[in-house]
C-alpha angles and dihedrals in degrees: 000000000000130000110316093217131047093218135054091234105033090174092064100090130132115277111279095022118114116241087227090080085079093058111126107235090202095055092109122042123179120201134182117216138180116229141164115297092246090071090070086070094060113123126222108277097023117134128215144158123244110208117260089355108073145247119324139181127207108250107246092211104039101035119099133188105284093005110069119183114215127209116198112240099180132002121220118244115248098226093161090063089049092053093045090051091048091052091050094047 
């Protein structure tokens, strides 16, 4: 999940305009990934780290035996990209 709204104050809209115009269409991103087979044994509520991506937990509602659904808790900073950009600039 990303921010639900595009603006800091979603309720500040012109009169007669619905605050929902400020909804972030990219607030939910679904991705399919191929991982090692042992991840299929993850139980709902388990937490893990996916290399170079971040920390995740298996969704207690949407996960099923053999088909865990992971929600990202924290993403990892991409410090290498920042270093490379700094060297180019």
